[in-house]
C-alpha positions, -999 to 999 in steps of 0.1 A, spaced: 235 75 -165 216 94 -138 226 90 -102 194 89 -82 198 95 -44 176 75 -20 190 87 13 188 62 41 186 81 74 152 78 90 138 61 59 148 28 75 118 33 99 95 27 70 110 -5 58 80 -27 67 53 -3 54 38 4 20 61 34 17 91 11 22 78 -12 -6 72 19 -28 108 29 -23 120 -6 -33 99 -4 -65 114 30 -73 149 17 -69 140 -13 -92 126 11 -118 157 33 -116 181 4 -121 159 -11 -149 163 22 -168 201 19 -166 206 45 -139 224 42 -106 209 41 -71 230 60 -45 224 64 -8 250 88 4 238 125 3 274 137 6 285 118 -26 277 127 -62 240 125 -72 219 141 -100 184 139 -85 169 131 -51 138 110 -44 122 118 -11 94 95 2 90 99 39 75 126 62 103 123 87 123 152 103 153 147 81 134 150 49 132 188 47 169 190 55 177 166 27 156 187 3 174 218 13 208 201 9 199 190 -26 189 226 -34 222 239 -21 239 215 -45 215 226 -73 201 192 -77 164 186 -85 141 174 -58 113 149 -65 90 145 -35 66 115 -34 32 123 -18 22 90 -2 4 104 28 -26 127 33 -44 140 64 -72 115 56 -50 84 56 -32 96 88 -64 95 107 -73 64 126 -38 51 124 -17 54 155 -23 65 191 -31 103 190 -33 104 152 -67 120 151 -57 149 174 -26 155 153 -41 151 119 -44 188 111 -8 194 122 3 164 102 -13 177 71 5 211 75 38 192 80 36 170 50 23 199 29 54 219 38 75 189 27 56 185 -6 61 222 -14 99 217 -12 98 195 -43 107 208 -78 79 184 -87 56 162 -66 47 125 -75 17 108 -61 4 73 -69 -32 78 -81 -55 105 -95 -75 102 -62 -44 111 -42 -37 140 -65 -73 153 -60 -66 155 -23 -32 172 -24 -43 198 -49 -67 212 -24 -59 247 -12 -50 235 23 -19 218 8 -7 249 -11 12 230 -37 20 251 -68 46 229 -85 37 202 -110 20 170 -96 27 138 -115 6 107 -111 28 76 -110 16 43 -95 38 26 -69 34 -4 -92 35 -42 -87 59 -68 -99 34 -91 -118 63 -114 -128 68 -122 -91 32 -119 -79 14 -142 -103 -11 -170 -99 3 -203 -86 -22 -232 -80 3 -251 -60 3 -224 -33 -31 -236 -19 -17 -267 -3 16 -251 6 -2 -223 25 -24 -247 44 4 -271 51 26 -243 65 -2 -233 89 -11 -269 99 -46 -266 83 -67 -292 65 -63 -292 27 -99 -280 22 -98 -253 50 -113 -220 40 -88 -192 43 -93 -154 41 -63 -132 40 -56 -95 47 -23 -76 48 -14 -43 64 -3 -24 96 -26 -32 125 -46 0 128 -82 11 127 -79 27 93 -69 -6 78 -102 -21 89 -88 -46 114 -117 -40 139 -143 -49 113 -121 -78 101 -119 -94 136 -157 -89 140 -164 -106 107 -140 -135 117 -159 -139 149 -191 -146 129 -174 -173 108 -155 -196 132 -152 -223 105 -131 -199 83 -95 -191 90 -86 -154 89 -50 -145 84 -36 -110 90 -1 -104 77 18 -73 89 23 -58 123 27 -24 141 51 -13 168 31 -21 200 39 14 213 19 29 185 -11 6 185 -43 21 197 -60 6 226 -90 -7 206 -68 -24 181 -47 -40 208 -78 -53 225 -93 -66 193 -61 -85 185 -56 -99 220 -92 -111 223 -96 -123 187 -112 -157 182 -91 -188 176 -98 -187 139 -78 -154 136 -41 -158 130 -15 -130 130 17 -142 114 33 -108 115 57 -94 89 68 -121 66 91 -126 35 75 -117 2 77 -154 -9 54 -163 21 31 -134 13 29 -146 -23 18 -180 -12 -9 -164 10 -23 -144 -18 -22 -173 -42 -35 -199 -18 -63 -179 -1 -99 -183 -9 -103 -145 -6 -83 -113 0 -104 -92 24 -92 -56 23 -114 -35 46 -93 -3 46 -111 29 51 -87 52 32 -57 47 8 -37 67 -16 -32 34 -36 -27 2 -17 2 -19 -29 -10 -51 -12 -42 -49 -31 -23 -48 -63 -3 -78 -52 -34 -98 -44 -50 -89 -77 -18 -99 -95 -19 -133 -78 -54 -139 -89 -69 -137 -54 -107 -130 -53 -109 -96 -37 -134 -82 -12 -128 -45 -6 -146 -17 13 -165 6 -10 -144 38 -7 -139 66 -33 -104 56 -45 -116 21 -56 -151 29 -67 -143 38 -103 -108 23 -106 -117 -12 -94 -155 -13 -97 -178 -36 -79 -188 -67 -98 -162 -61 -125 -128 -62 -107 -136 -65 -70 -165 -74 -47 -173 -43 -26 -189 -42 8 -208 -13 22 -224 1 53 -213 11 88 -210 -7 121 -229 -40 124 -244 -36 90 -210 -34 74 -198 -65 93 -229 -83 81 -222 -73 45 -186 -86 49 -199 -119 63 -224 -123 35 -198 -115 8 -173 -140 22 -199 -167 25 -212 -161 -10 -177 -161 -24 -168 -193 -7 -200 -209 -19 -194 -199 -55 -224 -175 -56 -203 -145 -67 -188 -142 -102 -152 -150 -108 -134 -116 -113 -99 -128 -109 -90 -125 -146 -101 -89 -146 -81 -83 -114 -50 -97 -129 -55 -74 -159 -59 -44 -136 -26 -53 -119 -8 -58 -152 -17 -22 -162 4 -11 -132 33 -35 -136 66 -21 -124 80 -22 -159 53 2 -171 59 23 -141 96 25 -150 87 38 -184 65 65 -169 93 75 -144 116 80 -174 90 103 -189 89 123 -157 126 126 -157 125 140 -192 96 163 -185 115 177 -155 147 180 -174 165 156 -151 198 142 -165 233 133 -156 255 161 -142 292 162 -147 
């Protein structure tokens, strides 16, 4: 039995983010393989998983090296997905890339969720010379699965009519996640209810996002961070999942929506173009500025009117390929490849 260290420390700051969910998936995978999750860096451990770009991460990597324990570093972040996130992020993006690259280089091996993410961190600017493994963050398709009864439950919880049209998105409230375009599209469709789940510390929200949220039309709803059972009802009960993100290294919430059988509208960005192609797994929207918002409006209206093909079965299949059980098997292969085992 391998003792896998997931140090707490500053990681608790990422609890409500995609990285926090990725850590929970890793812990599930470790336990499903019959190994033990430990959280105390001063106790016994056989390998450390590092997932966050916080100041304590390099110290934890050095501590593991002093104890001659292998270090696996997860590369969830890139310079590209740091941009358009928090106040001052664009000015700090270059420095952030140098910082995370220095953390990634501390790993005996690096793990990143998609081939697209690997293509970014293999650039010379990151200077990574160790092995880079691709391992999806995964999705629990046993929990996130279609449920026809969720439609009425979602609308009842929100006090909406049973036949109300509902479009859902999930994520931190930031420009990169597409919230400005999302609010603009909602403004054009007052008869459709737009729900955005997830929130960001108000101290980090950029001024344009704060203004967009505070002046959003009445058909925009912001329930905040909710329990995963509530989120599952939102995916299953929505008429569409509208994910307008501009950059991702994977996108766990997208996998969850696909697993629940939600029709997905997504921005046409490189990571999804080949993996979840337009007209086969997702409905993609394109353009910039007002043209982009118009394409979102057209796609939502066409989807609600039944003028777009039903791709939900293909979406479910795409999610099943990345089920956490399969991810656990791949994690086990990484352990064996890296020679990670129990220490006495």
